[in-house]
Backbone bond lengths (Angstrom), bond angles and torsions (degrees), N, CA, C in turn:
res aa  C-N    CA-C-N  psi(-1)  N-CA   C-N-CA  omega(-1)  CA-C   N-CA-C  phi
1 X - - - 1.471 - - 1.532 108.93 -
2 X 1.329 116.25 131.84 1.461 121.07 -177.57 1.523 110.69 -66.65
3 X 1.332 114.79 145.03 1.456 119.84 177.52 1.521 110.63 -74.11
4 X 1.319 115.82 148.32 1.462 120.93 172.78 1.529 109.11 -75.25
5 X 1.322 117.02 169.28 1.466 120.66 178.50 1.521 111.44 -59.84
6 X 1.321 116.98 -41.98 1.469 118.25 -178.37 1.521 111.60 -70.08
7 X 1.325 118.11 -33.49 1.467 120.15 177.21 1.525 111.00 -67.87
8 X 1.320 117.14 -35.38 1.463 120.53 176.92 1.525 111.60 -62.81
9 X 1.344 116.24 -25.57 1.466 121.14 177.75 1.527 112.47 -89.08
10 X 1.332 116.63 1.93 1.458 120.37 -179.85 1.513 114.00 88.04
11 X 1.332 117.28 12.78 1.469 121.75 179.39 1.518 110.43 -98.39
12 X 1.311 116.30 139.77 1.464 121.00 176.66 1.532 109.96 -83.37
13 X 1.334 115.28 171.14 1.470 119.43 174.18 1.528 110.05 -60.02
14 X 1.335 116.06 -38.51 1.476 120.43 179.50 1.535 110.52 -64.41
15 X 1.329 117.29 -38.87 1.468 121.23 176.48 1.526 110.50 -60.44
16 X 1.325 115.64 -46.91 1.471 120.60 -178.06 1.527 110.44 -61.77
17 X 1.324 116.21 -40.55 1.466 119.83 177.97 1.522 111.48 -67.58
18 X 1.332 116.67 -36.63 1.467 119.41 178.48 1.526 110.44 -65.76
19 X 1.321 117.26 -40.31 1.471 120.80 176.43 1.526 109.50 -58.68
20 X 1.333 115.89 -47.45 1.463 119.77 -178.84 1.526 110.99 -63.57
21 X 1.337 117.01 -43.22 1.470 120.02 -177.80 1.534 111.15 -64.28
22 X 1.331 116.95 -38.85 1.470 119.20 178.78 1.524 110.69 -67.87
23 X 1.335 116.89 -40.16 1.470 120.03 174.61 1.528 110.94 -58.36
24 X 1.329 115.18 -45.64 1.460 120.30 -177.78 1.526 111.26 -67.40
25 X 1.326 117.01 -38.46 1.463 120.33 177.31 1.530 110.68 -61.95
26 X 1.339 116.30 -44.11 1.467 119.67 178.26 1.529 110.83 -59.69
27 X 1.326 116.43 -41.99 1.473 120.31 -179.59 1.521 111.53 -65.05
28 X 1.314 116.74 -45.38 1.471 119.33 -176.49 1.533 111.68 -68.45
29 X 1.333 117.13 -36.26 1.471 119.37 175.19 1.524 109.21 -64.18
30 X 1.324 116.48 -45.31 1.459 121.43 -178.92 1.525 111.56 -60.77
31 X 1.324 116.18 -45.02 1.472 120.09 178.53 1.531 110.92 -61.41
32 X 1.321 116.61 -40.66 1.465 120.02 178.91 1.533 110.42 -64.13
33 X 1.327 116.56 -39.65 1.463 119.61 179.92 1.526 111.44 -62.55
34 X 1.323 117.48 -38.30 1.464 119.51 177.04 1.527 111.02 -62.99
35 X 1.324 116.90 -41.36 1.472 120.17 178.23 1.522 110.79 -63.52
36 X 1.321 115.83 -42.54 1.473 120.00 179.37 1.529 110.79 -64.55
37 X 1.313 116.33 -38.38 1.464 120.47 178.67 1.533 110.57 -64.90
38 X 1.311 116.09 -46.48 1.466 119.66 -178.60 1.523 112.05 -68.14
39 X 1.342 115.92 -22.74 1.470 120.41 176.23 1.527 111.80 -85.13
40 X 1.333 116.72 -1.12 1.455 120.90 178.56 1.520 114.29 80.04
41 X 1.338 116.86 16.77 1.467 119.57 -176.48 1.525 113.46 -94.04
42 X 1.325 117.52 -27.62 1.466 120.18 175.49 1.534 107.79 -129.83
43 X 1.324 118.24 150.36 1.460 119.90 -168.55 1.513 116.43 -84.36
44 X 1.335 118.40 -20.73 1.463 117.90 -166.40 1.531 110.48 -159.81
45 X 1.329 115.53 141.00 1.469 121.41 173.55 1.517 108.35 -134.28
46 X 1.328 116.75 133.68 1.463 120.77 170.17 1.520 105.63 -125.98
47 X 1.308 116.32 116.02 1.455 123.19 -155.46 1.525 114.66 -90.73
48 X 1.344 114.84 150.98 1.471 121.16 173.80 1.515 111.96 -102.17
49 X 1.328 118.08 -0.50 1.463 120.61 -171.23 1.532 111.99 -62.18
50 X 1.336 115.11 124.69 1.459 122.35 -177.91 1.516 112.94 101.88
51 X 1.336 116.80 -14.07 1.462 120.92 -175.82 1.533 112.82 -116.80
52 X 1.334 115.91 8.43 1.469 119.43 -175.83 1.525 112.85 -64.98
53 X 1.325 117.79 -35.36 1.471 120.18 -177.71 1.514 110.84 -64.46
54 X 1.328 116.92 -44.76 1.465 120.76 178.87 1.524 110.10 -62.90
55 X 1.318 116.22 -42.88 1.458 120.94 -176.22 1.533 112.14 -66.12
56 X 1.309 116.16 -50.60 1.468 119.17 -174.78 1.529 111.01 -76.60
57 X 1.330 117.55 -37.42 1.461 119.60 176.25 1.512 111.41 -59.01
58 X 1.344 116.21 -42.72 1.465 120.88 179.32 1.521 110.96 -68.12
59 X 1.322 117.28 -47.80 1.469 120.75 -177.33 1.524 111.14 -59.65
60 X 1.330 116.24 -36.21 1.454 120.97 -178.91 1.526 111.96 -67.44
61 X 1.331 116.63 -22.43 1.465 121.25 179.68 1.523 112.69 -81.84
62 X 1.324 116.97 -6.16 1.468 122.11 -178.16 1.523 110.30 -100.33
63 X 1.312 115.67 172.75 1.459 120.94 176.00 1.530 107.30 -101.17
64 X 1.320 116.35 102.71 1.466 118.50 -174.54 1.524 112.66 -81.68
65 X 1.343 116.55 12.40 1.461 120.24 171.22 1.521 112.04 -101.55
66 X 1.349 118.26 -12.84 1.461 118.55 -177.48 1.534 115.11 -142.89
67 X 1.340 118.58 -23.67 1.461 119.57 -178.66 1.526 111.15 -76.12
68 X 1.336 115.01 153.03 1.463 121.78 176.95 1.528 109.06 -106.57
69 X 1.331 116.30 140.14 1.467 120.39 -178.48 1.529 110.60 -122.68
70 X 1.323 114.56 148.66 1.468 121.40 175.87 1.530 106.67 -126.83
71 X 1.328 117.12 82.39 1.460 120.96 -174.05 1.522 112.64 -77.89
72 X 1.339 115.47 155.65 1.461 118.02 172.02 1.519 109.51 -96.65
73 X 1.324 116.44 176.55 1.460 120.51 -162.73 1.523 116.23 -63.85
74 X 1.326 119.43 -18.21 1.471 120.16 179.70 1.535 113.41 -89.19
75 X 1.315 117.65 -3.77 1.456 120.92 -163.33 1.529 116.38 -81.82
76 X 1.319 116.11 51.22 1.461 119.22 179.74 1.528 111.29 -62.39
77 X 1.337 117.21 -37.64 1.458 120.54 179.46 1.517 112.41 -63.72
78 X 1.327 117.05 -38.89 1.467 121.39 179.69 1.526 110.36 -65.31
79 X 1.331 116.99 -50.29 1.464 119.49 -174.52 1.525 111.97 -70.11
80 X 1.327 117.88 -29.74 1.469 119.62 174.99 1.525 109.92 -63.00
81 X 1.322 116.95 -43.94 1.464 119.53 179.70 1.523 110.85 -65.44
82 X 1.320 117.29 -31.75 1.463 120.62 -178.66 1.530 113.35 -85.84
83 X 1.313 117.82 5.53 1.461 119.11 169.86 1.505 117.30 117.48
84 X 1.337 118.81 -7.64 1.461 118.28 173.84 1.530 108.89 -68.50
85 X 1.306 116.01 148.05 1.462 120.59 -177.24 1.529 110.38 -107.23
86 X 1.330 117.45 161.74 1.466 119.33 172.81 1.525 112.05 -54.57
87 X 1.335 116.75 -36.19 1.465 119.62 178.21 1.525 111.06 -64.97
88 X 1.335 117.26 -42.07 1.474 120.61 176.39 1.526 110.19 -56.19
89 X 1.329 115.81 -46.39 1.466 120.86 -174.92 1.525 111.15 -68.80
90 X 1.322 116.64 -36.80 1.461 119.62 178.30 1.530 111.37 -71.27
91 X 1.314 117.29 -36.68 1.471 119.94 176.22 1.520 110.57 -61.31
92 X 1.323 116.14 -36.27 1.463 120.52 176.25 1.520 110.97 -67.39
93 X 1.331 116.68 -43.43 1.467 120.76 -178.63 1.527 111.60 -62.79
94 X 1.333 116.08 -36.67 1.467 120.78 179.28 1.530 112.58 -86.23
95 X 1.349 116.64 -4.47 1.478 122.45 179.72 1.522 111.87 57.43
96 X 1.328 115.93 50.32 1.454 120.97 -178.57 1.528 111.30 -96.43
97 X 1.317 115.26 164.28 1.470 120.68 -174.84 1.523 112.65 -60.79
98 X 1.327 116.73 -30.80 1.469 120.59 -178.02 1.531 112.98 -82.41
99 X 1.319 118.70 -1.25 1.467 121.26 176.59 1.527 109.21 -51.97
100 X 1.340 118.73 118.80 1.464 119.98 -175.07 1.525 113.85 -71.41
101 X 1.326 116.93 -18.52 1.458 120.01 -177.94 1.522 112.01 -74.09
102 X 1.336 115.81 -47.53 1.471 118.25 -173.17 1.521 113.54 -151.71
103 X 1.323 116.70 10.87 1.461 118.02 -177.62 1.516 112.76 65.90
104 X 1.340 116.38 29.27 1.454 120.72 178.53 1.514 114.55 84.51
105 X 1.336 117.00 11.94 1.473 120.34 -175.78 1.527 112.98 -95.78
106 X 1.322 117.00 -13.11 1.459 120.46 -177.67 1.521 110.66 -115.42
107 X 1.352 114.96 162.57 1.456 119.76 174.37 1.533 109.81 -66.96
108 X 1.333 117.87 155.94 1.467 119.89 172.86 1.531 110.34 -57.73
109 X 1.328 115.81 152.18 1.461 120.09 179.57 1.511 113.84 87.89
110 X 1.323 117.64 -4.09 1.468 121.00 176.49 1.530 107.38 -95.47
111 X 1.319 114.43 75.76 1.456 120.25 -171.72 1.527 112.26 -71.01
112 X 1.323 115.75 149.82 1.454 121.34 175.31 1.521 109.74 -178.03
113 X 1.325 116.58 121.46 1.468 119.38 -177.25 1.529 108.07 -157.27
114 X 1.303 115.58 103.04 1.464 120.46 -173.17 1.527 113.01 -57.95
115 X 1.324 117.18 -42.12 1.471 118.93 -174.52 1.524 111.84 -63.35
116 X 1.322 117.40 -24.98 1.465 121.03 177.67 1.529 112.57 -105.26
117 X 1.346 115.84 14.12 1.475 122.06 176.29 1.530 111.94 57.80
118 X 1.330 115.43 43.40 1.465 122.08 175.33 1.521 107.05 -105.79
119 X 1.332 116.63 111.76 1.463 120.92 -177.60 1.525 110.03 -70.99
120 X 1.309 116.99 136.96 1.462 122.08 -177.24 1.525 111.41 -63.94
121 X 1.321 115.71 130.44 1.463 121.19 177.72 1.515 111.53 -99.32
122 X 1.323 116.31 165.46 1.463 120.61 178.42 1.526 109.76 -135.79
123 X 1.328 116.47 172.20 1.463 120.19 -172.40 1.530 115.45 -68.07
124 X 1.337 121.10 -38.85 1.462 118.71 178.17 1.530 109.87 -63.26
125 X 1.332 116.47 122.05 1.459 119.14 -173.74 1.525 111.38 -67.52
126 X 1.326 114.67 147.09 1.471 125.77 174.70 1.517 113.94 82.69
127 X 1.323 118.69 -8.76 1.463 119.06 179.70 1.529 111.47 -63.57
128 X 1.350 116.67 -19.18 1.468 119.06 179.64 1.529 112.24 -71.04
129 X 1.343 118.04 -21.34 1.468 118.68 -177.47 1.528 112.32 -69.83
130 X 1.332 120.10 -49.47 1.466 118.32 174.28 1.529 113.15 -60.04
131 X 1.335 117.24 -32.16 1.466 119.96 177.38 1.532 110.37 -63.35
132 X 1.328 116.23 -47.51 1.468 120.26 -179.72 1.522 110.97 -63.07
133 X 1.318 116.00 -39.04 1.463 120.92 178.49 1.531 110.21 -65.26
134 X 1.334 116.81 -40.30 1.460 120.57 177.84 1.513 112.47 -63.33
135 X 1.328 117.32 -40.10 1.460 120.39 177.74 1.529 110.43 -68.27
136 X 1.342 116.41 -35.30 1.469 119.90 175.34 1.530 110.80 -64.32
137 X 1.330 116.67 -36.49 1.466 120.45 175.93 1.530 110.31 -62.53
138 X 1.339 116.11 -40.27 1.469 120.38 177.54 1.524 110.64 -61.23
139 X 1.347 116.65 -41.40 1.467 120.28 178.38 1.523 110.81 -59.71
140 X 1.339 115.76 -42.11 1.469 120.10 -178.96 1.526 111.13 -69.43
141 X 1.329 116.42 -44.35 1.464 120.03 -178.52 1.529 112.14 -64.82
142 X 1.331 115.45 -39.43 1.468 119.52 -177.80 1.526 112.71 -88.88
143 X 1.359 114.90 -3.96 1.473 120.45 -177.90 1.529 111.20 56.56
144 X 1.341 114.79 43.00 1.465 120.27 178.60 1.521 110.14 -96.79
145 X 1.321 114.72 149.97 1.456 121.10 -171.99 1.533 111.88 -90.99
146 X 1.321 116.34 74.98 1.459 120.72 171.22 1.518 108.84 -154.77
147 X 1.321 115.38 160.83 1.455 120.92 173.18 1.523 108.00 -121.68
148 X 1.335 116.06 169.96 1.459 119.55 173.76 1.523 109.60 -115.05
149 X 1.307 114.45 155.59 1.464 122.26 -178.83 1.513 107.28 -135.58
150 X 1.325 116.69 127.75 1.458 120.41 -177.85 1.522 109.76 -131.01
151 X 1.312 116.24 141.69 1.459 121.52 178.91 1.520 110.76 -121.77
152 X 1.317 115.07 156.21 1.459 121.65 178.04 1.525 108.51 -162.54
153 X 1.327 115.92 164.89 1.448 120.38 174.53 1.522 110.67 -86.11
154 X 1.333 116.06 166.09 1.475 117.84 -178.11 1.521 111.99 -66.88
155 X 1.343 117.68 -26.71 1.456 119.67 175.47 1.519 111.55 -62.77
156 X 1.337 115.50 -34.85 1.459 120.54 178.76 1.523 112.53 -66.13
157 X 1.325 116.94 -22.92 1.467 119.11 -178.76 1.530 111.80 -72.44
158 X 1.319 116.55 -1.95 1.466 120.83 176.86 1.525 111.88 -103.06
159 X 1.318 116.63 5.15 1.460 122.24 179.58 1.535 110.16 -91.45
160 X 1.305 116.95 154.18 1.453 120.83 179.58 1.515 113.39 -60.69
161 X 1.340 116.95 -35.09 1.467 120.30 -179.70 1.526 111.74 -59.39
162 X 1.335 116.57 -35.28 1.468 120.56 179.16 1.527 110.08 -61.52
163 X 1.316 116.26 -50.16 1.461 120.22 -175.35 1.525 111.66 -69.94
164 X 1.324 117.29 -38.40 1.463 120.14 177.49 1.525 111.11 -65.78
165 X 1.338 115.95 -43.70 1.461 119.87 179.76 1.518 112.03 -66.36
166 X 1.337 116.18 -43.77 1.468 120.85 178.16 1.524 110.57 -60.45
167 X 1.306 116.58 -45.29 1.465 120.62 -177.37 1.531 110.63 -63.73
168 X 1.329 116.59 -45.71 1.466 120.38 -178.49 1.529 110.13 -63.35
169 X 1.346 116.08 -43.16 1.470 120.02 179.75 1.526 110.90 -63.31
170 X 1.332 115.67 -40.72 1.461 119.55 -179.50 1.517 113.32 -68.48
171 X 1.319 116.69 -45.01 1.473 121.54 -179.25 1.526 110.82 -60.35
172 X 1.334 116.29 -42.21 1.465 120.66 -174.38 1.529 113.25 -97.25
173 X 1.347 116.07 5.42 1.475 121.05 178.45 1.538 111.51 48.79
174 X 1.310 114.73 56.61 1.461 120.39 -173.89 1.530 112.14 -84.77
175 X 1.327 116.68 150.01 1.465 121.10 -178.30 1.526 112.56 -79.93
176 X 1.318 115.50 78.07 1.464 119.34 -178.69 1.523 110.37 -141.29
177 X 1.320 115.52 151.35 1.462 122.41 174.69 1.522 107.14 -119.70
178 X 1.322 115.99 124.74 1.466 122.45 -178.58 1.526 107.40 -107.31
179 X 1.319 117.46 120.00 1.466 120.30 -177.83 1.523 110.88 -119.77
180 X 1.323 115.56 121.57 1.466 122.23 176.73 1.526 108.32 -96.76
181 X 1.320 116.69 122.24 1.467 121.75 174.34 1.533 107.08 -93.30
182 X 1.301 115.37 94.34 1.468 121.77 -174.87 1.527 109.44 -84.38
183 X 1.345 115.42 98.87 1.466 119.16 179.35 1.530 112.30 -100.47
184 X 1.327 115.74 14.95 1.463 124.65 170.88 1.528 116.00 79.24
185 X 1.337 117.09 -5.63 1.462 119.39 -178.91 1.517 111.92 -139.47
186 X 1.330 116.29 129.95 1.465 122.17 169.03 1.525 105.58 -97.60
187 X 1.294 116.32 90.20 1.473 124.94 -164.28 1.526 107.69 55.87
188 X 1.326 119.31 -98.30 1.472 120.46 -177.67 1.527 113.21 -108.63
189 X 1.329 117.70 1.38 1.469 120.56 -176.07 1.526 109.59 -93.00
190 X 1.342 118.38 116.29 1.471 120.69 -178.38 1.521 111.42 -69.21
191 X 1.333 114.94 156.51 1.460 120.69 -172.29 1.527 112.67 -60.38
192 X 1.333 117.39 -32.59 1.474 118.92 -178.58 1.523 112.49 -68.66
193 X 1.335 116.74 -15.61 1.464 120.19 174.65 1.531 111.93 -97.93
194 X 1.333 116.25 2.40 1.462 121.30 179.01 1.527 112.48 -104.84
195 X 1.343 116.07 -37.31 1.463 121.07 -171.41 1.524 111.20 -117.01
196 X 1.323 116.04 136.94 1.464 120.01 171.42 1.522 110.61 -87.41
197 X 1.353 116.88 -23.99 1.457 121.18 176.52 1.530 109.45 -87.73
198 X 1.315 116.92 170.92 1.467 120.36 -178.26 1.525 111.10 -74.30
199 X 1.338 115.82 -49.15 1.463 121.29 -177.33 1.522 111.10 -121.29
200 X 1.331 116.43 150.81 1.463 120.04 172.83 1.530 109.63 -60.20
201 X 1.344 116.48 -34.83 1.460 120.62 -177.63 1.523 112.54 -64.75
202 X 1.346 117.78 -18.59 1.467 120.59 177.23 1.529 111.21 -62.29
203 X 1.324 116.27 -21.54 1.458 120.36 -177.14 1.533 112.83 -76.78
204 X 1.324 116.93 -15.41 1.466 120.59 -174.04 1.524 112.58 -61.36
205 X 1.325 116.51 -39.15 1.457 120.22 -174.56 1.528 111.86 -59.66
206 X 1.331 116.70 -30.71 1.458 120.44 179.62 1.515 113.21 -68.42
207 X 1.330 116.14 -14.37 1.461 120.57 -178.40 1.528 111.72 -116.67
208 X 1.335 115.49 15.55 1.462 119.66 172.98 1.505 114.90 69.35
209 X 1.317 116.85 32.22 1.468 119.92 178.74 1.517 109.96 -136.73
210 X 1.332 118.27 156.70 1.467 119.99 175.87 1.517 111.08 -71.42
211 X 1.321 115.52 147.84 1.453 121.09 175.85 1.514 109.58 -131.38
212 X 1.318 117.34 138.47 1.457 121.06 -178.79 1.524 109.12 -139.35
213 X 1.324 115.53 142.37 1.467 121.78 175.24 1.521 108.31 -110.34
214 X 1.326 116.23 133.10 1.462 120.91 -174.05 1.526 110.23 -137.99
215 X 1.319 116.22 157.36 1.463 122.76 177.90 1.527 109.58 -68.21
216 X 1.322 116.18 109.97 1.455 120.78 -177.58 1.517 114.54 -79.21
217 X 1.330 117.69 -0.07 1.468 119.73 175.22 1.523 111.72 -91.68
218 X 1.332 117.07 -2.88 1.463 122.47 -177.07 1.532 109.05 -115.54
219 X 1.340 118.68 103.92 1.459 120.04 -176.08 1.525 113.34 -62.82
220 X 1.322 117.20 -27.67 1.465 119.60 -178.68 1.520 111.15 -73.00
221 X 1.331 117.46 -38.52 1.468 120.42 176.49 1.526 110.61 -65.84
222 X 1.331 116.02 -40.78 1.467 119.70 178.88 1.528 109.80 -66.25
223 X 1.327 116.81 -43.65 1.465 120.57 176.68 1.528 110.35 -54.03
224 X 1.323 116.15 -46.89 1.466 121.41 -176.08 1.532 111.50 -59.39
225 X 1.338 117.29 -49.49 1.469 118.97 -174.75 1.534 111.73 -74.69
226 X 1.328 117.05 -34.52 1.467 118.88 178.62 1.527 110.06 -71.67
227 X 1.329 117.94 -36.83 1.471 120.88 176.46 1.529 109.68 -61.87
228 X 1.331 117.29 -43.52 1.468 120.18 178.09 1.527 110.90 -62.03
229 X 1.332 116.52 -41.88 1.468 120.73 179.68 1.524 110.92 -67.27
230 X 1.333 116.72 -40.71 1.466 120.77 179.63 1.524 110.83 -65.68
231 X 1.332 116.70 -42.39 1.468 120.70 178.38 1.526 110.21 -62.92
232 X 1.317 116.28 -39.60 1.467 121.15 178.42 1.534 110.30 -62.06
233 X 1.329 115.91 -44.76 1.471 120.17 179.10 1.524 110.89 -62.81
234 X 1.332 117.36 -40.21 1.469 120.84 -178.83 1.531 111.35 -66.83
235 X 1.339 116.15 -28.74 1.472 119.75 178.76 1.524 112.31 -79.51
236 X 1.336 116.84 -0.48 1.459 119.85 179.53 1.517 113.70 83.42
237 X 1.342 116.78 18.10 1.465 120.74 -176.88 1.521 113.34 -93.71
238 X 1.336 116.76 3.90 1.452 119.91 172.39 1.514 115.66 97.12
239 X 1.331 115.69 -172.72 1.466 122.04 -172.35 1.527 113.58 -81.57
240 X 1.319 114.94 166.22 1.468 122.39 174.32 1.519 108.48 -138.63
241 X 1.333 115.27 152.99 1.460 121.98 173.92 1.524 108.43 -112.93
242 X 1.318 116.06 122.51 1.464 122.30 177.95 1.522 107.92 -115.16
243 X 1.321 116.50 128.19 1.479 121.50 175.53 1.520 108.40 -111.50
244 X 1.318 116.33 122.02 1.466 120.92 177.90 1.531 108.52 -106.96
245 X 1.323 116.84 124.54 1.464 121.03 179.67 1.526 108.66 -84.39
246 X 1.320 115.33 112.84 1.469 122.61 -175.79 1.533 109.87 -121.34
247 X 1.313 115.02 175.70 1.464 120.66 178.38 1.522 108.01 -134.09
248 X 1.322 115.43 126.16 1.465 121.18 -178.71 1.517 108.33 -82.93
249 X 1.321 117.35 109.24 1.467 121.31 -173.51 1.517 113.71 -85.49
250 X 1.327 116.83 -1.65 1.460 120.50 177.51 1.528 108.39 -129.06
251 X 1.314 115.30 177.10 1.464 119.41 170.69 1.526 109.29 -63.84
252 X 1.330 116.79 164.73 1.471 120.82 -179.55 1.529 110.64 -51.21
253 X 1.311 116.50 -43.54 1.463 121.80 177.21 1.518 107.64 -156.51
254 X 1.316 115.83 -179.86 1.462 120.71 179.24 1.527 112.14 -69.51
255 X 1.328 117.29 -9.48 1.469 120.84 177.01 1.530 112.43 -98.76
256 X 1.325 117.15 7.27 1.470 121.96 -174.28 1.525 109.98 -115.32
257 X 1.325 117.10 145.90 1.468 122.52 173.57 1.529 107.69 -118.36
258 X 1.342 116.39 97.04 1.459 119.52 -174.33 1.530 113.21 -71.90
259 X 1.304 117.76 -10.00 1.471 119.74 176.35 1.525 111.54 -65.63
260 X 1.332 116.02 -16.64 1.466 120.10 178.96 1.533 111.82 -73.43
261 X 1.326 117.66 -19.44 1.464 119.68 -176.34 1.530 114.04 -136.99
262 X 1.338 118.08 1.21 1.471 121.49 176.96 1.514 108.32 -130.64
263 X 1.337 116.80 133.63 1.465 118.22 -178.33 1.529 110.86 -86.82
264 X 1.322 115.42 165.74 1.464 121.83 -173.28 1.521 111.40 -63.34
265 X 1.328 117.01 -35.11 1.472 120.23 -178.89 1.531 110.96 -65.36
266 X 1.318 115.98 -42.93 1.468 119.99 178.78 1.525 110.73 -61.57
267 X 1.321 116.60 -45.71 1.456 120.84 -179.47 1.529 111.21 -63.75
268 X 1.329 116.59 -39.84 1.473 120.64 179.37 1.525 110.83 -65.54
269 X 1.332 117.28 -39.91 1.466 121.23 179.57 1.529 110.88 -65.94
270 X 1.333 116.60 -38.28 1.461 119.14 -178.93 1.529 112.04 -70.29
271 X 1.327 116.86 -29.72 1.466 119.59 176.95 1.536 110.78 -60.29
272 X 1.347 116.41 -29.49 1.470 120.68 179.11 1.524 111.59 -70.34
273 X 1.334 116.83 -14.53 1.466 121.76 -178.27 1.526 111.84 -102.74
274 X 1.327 115.74 20.06 1.462 121.36 177.73 1.530 108.78 -61.27
275 X 1.345 118.38 121.24 1.469 119.80 -174.38 1.523 114.65 -69.95
276 X 1.323 118.25 -22.13 1.469 119.33 -175.02 1.527 112.17 -71.31
277 X 1.342 120.48 -53.30 1.469 117.88 176.33 1.528 112.93 -64.05
278 X 1.340 117.20 -29.82 1.466 119.02 179.04 1.524 111.14 -67.17
279 X 1.342 117.28 -42.47 1.460 119.16 179.73 1.527 110.73 -72.17
280 X 1.327 117.05 -35.02 1.468 120.45 175.95 1.528 110.27 -61.11
281 X 1.331 117.13 -41.31 1.465 121.41 179.19 1.530 110.91 -62.32
282 X 1.340 115.93 -41.31 1.468 119.74 177.43 1.523 110.61 -62.04
283 X 1.336 116.88 -47.06 1.463 120.80 -177.74 1.525 111.73 -63.78
284 X 1.320 117.24 -34.24 1.469 120.48 176.60 1.522 110.69 -71.45
285 X 1.321 115.14 -39.40 1.466 120.35 -179.35 1.525 111.53 -60.59
286 X 1.335 116.85 -38.26 1.476 120.00 -178.75 1.536 112.01 -92.04
287 X 1.323 116.68 5.55 1.458 120.97 173.37 1.516 115.83 80.11
288 X 1.334 117.00 17.24 1.467 120.68 -178.72 1.527 111.77 -89.92
289 X 1.322 116.26 -35.87 1.469 121.50 -179.26 1.522 109.25 -110.52
290 X 1.319 116.26 121.20 1.462 121.62 176.12 1.524 109.47 -102.56
291 X 1.316 116.26 164.40 1.465 120.80 177.53 1.524 110.31 -59.35
292 X 1.338 115.92 -40.54 1.467 120.89 -179.15 1.532 111.04 -64.87
293 X 1.332 116.21 -43.96 1.464 120.60 179.70 1.522 110.94 -66.72
294 X 1.327 116.73 -38.44 1.457 120.92 179.05 1.528 110.64 -63.28
295 X 1.323 116.09 -42.51 1.468 120.93 179.10 1.530 110.57 -63.95
296 X 1.330 116.06 -43.79 1.467 120.28 179.75 1.527 111.10 -63.88
297 X 1.328 116.81 -39.31 1.462 122.16 179.89 1.527 110.45 -65.22
298 X 1.330 116.57 -45.45 1.468 121.65 178.90 1.525 110.75 -59.35
299 X 1.329 115.91 -44.10 1.468 119.93 -178.28 1.524 110.65 -65.44
300 X 1.324 116.60 -42.19 1.460 120.46 179.94 1.531 111.46 -65.09
301 X 1.327 115.57 -41.67 1.464 120.06 179.58 1.522 110.68 -65.45
302 X 1.336 117.00 -46.26 1.462 119.40 -177.99 1.529 111.96 -65.55
303 X 1.333 116.81 -33.08 1.469 120.31 176.23 1.532 109.14 -63.08
304 X 1.329 116.32 -43.08 1.459 120.14 -179.37 1.530 111.28 -68.20
305 X 1.334 116.60 -39.84 1.464 120.70 178.54 1.528 110.30 -64.56
306 X 1.331 116.45 -43.12 1.476 120.36 178.45 1.523 111.37 -61.85
307 X 1.325 116.38 -45.35 1.467 120.27 -179.80 1.526 111.21 -64.58
308 X 1.333 116.59 -40.15 1.465 120.80 179.02 1.524 110.94 -64.74
309 X 1.335 115.79 -40.96 1.470 120.73 179.16 1.522 110.65 -63.00
310 X 1.322 115.89 -48.36 1.472 120.38 -178.68 1.528 111.07 -62.07
311 X 1.322 115.87 -43.74 1.462 119.52 -179.06 1.525 110.45 -62.08
312 X 1.330 115.88 -49.26 1.467 119.79 -176.22 1.522 112.06 -66.18
313 X 1.324 116.33 -38.78 1.465 119.03 -179.06 1.527 110.86 -64.35
314 X 1.317 116.98 -33.24 1.473 120.83 -177.28 1.521 113.65 -94.23
315 X 1.324 117.08 -4.54 1.467 120.51 -179.52 1.529 110.44 -71.48
316 X 1.329 115.26 161.48 1.466 120.70 -177.25 1.526 111.68 -80.06
317 X 1.320 115.59 146.65 1.462 121.33 169.35 1.525 108.70 -77.09
318 X 1.316 116.47 161.52 1.462 120.37 175.36 1.522 109.87 -64.07
319 X 1.325 116.06 148.00 1.454 120.66 176.95 1.535 109.49 -65.90
320 X 1.329 118.75 137.80 1.472 120.55 179.40 1.535 112.52 -55.15
321 X 1.336 115.85 -33.06 1.469 120.04 -178.24 1.527 112.36 -65.48
322 X 1.347 116.87 -14.94 1.469 120.09 -177.62 1.530 112.24 -92.33
323 X 1.324 117.49 6.38 1.460 121.07 -174.28 1.534 113.38 -57.34
324 X 1.304 117.05 -33.51 1.470 120.89 -177.21 1.536 113.10 -94.43
325 X 1.322 116.88 1.79 1.454 120.51 -179.74 1.533 110.20 -60.92
326 X 1.297 116.92 133.58 1.477 123.81 -178.72 1.528 113.01 68.22
327 X 1.311 117.08 11.70 1.464 121.61 176.05 1.529 108.96 -105.79
328 X 1.323 115.65 -52.71 1.461 121.83 177.08 1.529 109.52 -117.07
329 X 1.324 117.57 148.28 1.461 121.52 175.15 1.517 109.05 -62.41
330 X 1.313 115.43 129.47 1.470 119.15 -173.84 1.530 112.39 -69.04
331 X 1.346 117.78 -23.48 1.451 119.24 -178.58 1.534 111.51 -105.02
332 X 1.338 115.29 16.45 1.460 119.23 -179.00 1.514 112.94 80.85
333 X 1.342 117.28 12.30 1.466 120.77 174.98 1.503 114.13 85.95
334 X 1.358 117.47 21.40 1.468 119.86 -175.25 1.527 113.92 -96.70
335 X 1.362 116.09 -0.36 1.468 117.35 -177.90 1.523 110.67 -70.11
């Protein structure tokens, strides 16, 4: 019997189902957050919809017991695979004291969780790339067995931090994988007004590393190229740049109206490129996902999303007296 595509990549049927379930969990959490935002219960959403395949396919290619990641704000699929829970994400959305990222002090999407090796992100885009490169330098200097993985949007590849981080990683042959999730828009600026080259990956050669562009709607293709890049980094052969072509199925954020710069035909065409039904169709075609299993998975996910929502909505806010915690030294800096 011929092997399926995922088996040819060394993935089991259970692996393929786990990839799909994590993609679906990210989507259902994201959809719930939009409803909560529109109901006036949470202040802000910055969506992963349309980019789940790239995120989960890539995360699955890493070692989530030892690698460090520096995700960007859309990367719900990545952080779920690395150990964040729906409850963690909802606590962040509601800005509650138990939010593991910042105790409710940061906007949603600013992931950070030491126990799961998720490096803390900040609002200025692309600052996570030099951070990931710096941690990769630490791995090399200490001769420790881990790599770093960093993600960003294609708009971020036009920032100075991108070029400085890429150059440093290339010069020092650091064990890092840099993945650009190219969703064609830097908020409202289309990609053709951002890049003079055809692909973001064309920039890799200038920094002495391989660059590859891959279909970001196919988690198996993303898994394949990120696994190759990760293996290369582990062998001491240096960094790689991976560009995943994705489609942003929502506005940039809950504060954006994309109808001002995208026409209805474009949006309708991109809906046809939704990675979740496409991957579900593949799994059904190869006999891995049945209607019964799909129904059971949906019910289990929605139960978890509902419980996470209820818990976070009823959780306590941080005490006002803690507002300056981790901002100023509590003893005046005399320790």
